[in-house]
C-alpha positions in Angstrom: 174.9 -13.2 138.5 175.9 -9.4 139.2 175.6 -6.3 136.9 178.9 -6.9 137.5 179.4 -10.4 136.0 177.0 -9.8 133.8 178.5 -6.8 132.0 182.0 -8.9 132.0 180.8 -11.3 130.0 179.3 -9.3 127.8 182.1 -7.6 127.1 184.2 -11.3 126.5 181.9 -11.8 124.1 182.8 -9.0 121.8 183.6 -9.6 118.2 185.2 -6.7 115.1 184.6 -7.8 112.4 186.4 -6.6 109.3 185.7 -3.5 106.5 187.8 -2.1 104.2 188.2 1.2 102.8 190.4 2.9 105.7 187.5 1.7 108.9 188.9 -0.5 111.5 186.7 -1.5 114.7 188.9 -1.7 117.7 188.3 -3.8 119.9 190.9 -4.1 123.3 189.1 -6.4 125.7 191.1 -9.6 124.6 194.3 -7.3 125.8 195.9 -8.7 129.1 196.1 -4.8 131.2 192.1 -4.1 130.0 191.1 -6.9 131.0 192.6 -6.7 134.9 191.4 -2.6 134.6 188.4 -3.4 133.5 187.2 -5.8 135.8 188.4 -3.7 138.7 186.2 -1.4 137.8 183.3 -2.8 137.0 184.0 -5.5 140.3 184.8 -2.2 142.0 181.8 0.0 140.5 179.5 -2.4 140.1 178.9 -5.2 142.3 175.9 -5.7 142.3 172.2 -6.5 141.9 171.1 -2.8 142.2 168.9 -1.9 138.0 171.3 1.3 136.5 169.9 3.6 133.9 172.0 3.9 131.7 173.2 6.5 129.6 174.2 5.8 125.3 176.9 6.9 123.5 178.0 6.7 120.5 180.7 4.6 120.6 183.7 4.7 122.4 186.9 7.0 120.8 190.1 5.3 120.3 191.8 7.5 123.2 188.6 7.0 126.0 187.1 3.4 126.0 189.2 2.3 123.0 192.0 2.0 125.4 190.6 1.0 129.2 186.9 -0.5 127.8 185.4 1.4 130.4 183.1 3.5 128.5 184.1 7.8 128.3 186.9 6.8 130.5 190.6 7.3 129.5 193.9 6.0 131.2 194.5 9.2 132.7 191.0 9.1 134.3 191.0 5.2 135.6 193.8 6.0 137.6 193.5 10.0 139.4 189.3 9.6 139.8 189.1 5.7 139.7 192.2 4.7 141.3 192.3 2.2 139.6 196.0 2.2 138.6 197.2 1.3 134.6 199.6 1.1 131.8 197.8 2.3 129.0 199.5 5.7 128.7 199.0 9.5 129.3 196.5 9.4 126.3 193.6 11.6 127.4 189.8 13.0 125.9 188.2 15.6 126.1 185.0 13.7 126.5 186.4 11.2 129.6 187.6 14.9 130.6 184.3 16.2 130.7 182.0 12.9 131.7 184.5 13.1 135.0 184.3 17.1 135.9 180.1 16.6 135.7 180.7 13.1 137.7 182.4 14.6 140.0 180.1 17.2 140.3 177.8 14.1 141.0 179.9 13.0 143.7 182.1 11.2 142.4 182.2 7.6 140.8 181.4 5.5 144.0 178.0 8.1 143.4 176.7 8.3 140.3 178.0 4.6 139.2 175.8 3.2 141.6 172.8 4.3 139.5 174.3 5.1 136.8 176.2 2.5 133.4 178.2 4.3 130.7 177.7 2.9 127.7 177.5 3.8 123.7 175.3 2.3 121.0 178.2 0.8 119.5 180.4 -0.7 121.9 183.7 -0.5 120.1 185.7 2.0 118.8 185.6 3.4 115.2 188.3 4.6 113.4 188.8 5.6 109.7 192.1 6.4 108.0 193.2 6.2 112.1 190.7 9.2 113.6 188.0 8.7 115.4 184.5 7.7 113.2 181.5 7.6 114.1 179.4 4.6 112.9 176.4 7.3 111.6 178.7 8.8 109.4 178.3 6.3 106.7 174.7 5.2 105.9 176.6 1.7 104.5 178.3 1.3 107.8 174.9 1.6 109.5 173.6 -0.6 108.2 176.6 -3.2 108.5 176.5 -2.4 112.0 173.0 -2.0 113.1 171.7 -5.6 114.4 175.2 -6.2 116.1 174.1 -2.4 118.3 170.4 -3.8 118.6 171.9 -7.7 120.1 174.5 -6.5 122.2 172.3 -3.4 123.3 169.1 -6.1 124.1 172.4 -8.4 126.1 173.2 -5.3 128.6 170.0 -4.2 129.4 169.6 -8.1 131.1 172.3 -7.1 133.3 170.4 -4.9 134.9 168.7 -1.3 133.4 166.3 0.2 135.1 163.5 0.1 132.0 161.5 3.9 132.3 163.9 6.3 131.8 167.1 6.3 129.9 169.5 8.8 128.6 170.8 9.8 125.1 174.5 11.4 124.9 173.8 13.7 121.1 171.1 15.1 119.0 172.4 12.9 116.0 172.9 9.8 118.7 169.6 10.5 119.7 167.9 10.4 116.4 169.0 6.5 115.7 169.1 5.2 118.8 165.2 7.4 119.2 165.0 5.4 116.6 165.3 1.6 117.3 163.9 2.0 121.1 160.2 2.6 119.3 160.3 -0.5 117.5 162.1 -2.8 120.0 160.8 -0.7 122.7 163.3 -1.0 125.4 163.0 2.0 127.3 159.7 3.8 128.2 161.4 7.5 127.6 164.4 9.2 125.9 166.1 11.9 127.0 168.2 14.2 125.1 171.5 15.5 126.5 174.3 17.1 124.3 178.0 15.1 123.7 180.3 15.5 125.3 182.3 16.2 122.6 180.8 18.6 121.3 180.7 21.2 124.5 184.8 20.1 125.0 185.2 21.4 121.4 182.1 23.9 120.5 181.3 25.3 124.4 184.1 25.2 126.7 183.2 28.9 127.9 179.4 27.6 129.0 181.3 24.2 130.7 179.5 24.7 133.9 176.0 25.6 132.6 176.3 21.8 131.4 177.4 20.4 134.2 174.7 21.8 135.7 172.4 20.5 133.2 173.8 17.1 133.5 172.9 17.1 137.4 169.3 18.0 137.2 168.6 15.7 134.5 170.3 12.7 136.5 168.7 13.4 139.2 165.1 13.7 137.8 166.1 9.6 136.8 
């Protein structure tokens, strides 16, 4: 079974729990258009048995992976940089913009995806009253999702993770991933990089420096 097949099977099994108080979990994978582009993406870049270094985000944004089903990839990046046509709209996401500038600096999607796998600790988008929400913004939400996160991460690791190292995006996210990793021993080492959205929102003038920092960490993996 290839990396692509394993991950596609994983997406097919994802379910979105129902919450109240304005919190909604977005599961794009049952949509026919999303199924088609996700299959095209993974068959294009992951149709092999090579282990990958996992890069773990928080949870997808509603304009990125929440639409396309592909981590840190909005519909525009999917078309422009991955060459995958889609009818998922023209919404752009800040995190996706950074990630694809970094990927292009690394050598392009083919070179990047051959070695790395972008994912998230919780693989479905979360919104609160229509706005992006992080799993750690509400302790009760985190408690409700924690067992799913662990199970989801285990399932993805089985697809072909390199166990010696993983990269975590975001300082606060790192504290959660690190705690889970110490409990379950998924990876021998965790490295932390600033989250793409933080960089684009607060450190845009230093964008080249952050891309260089990312590349140095990736090259060392």
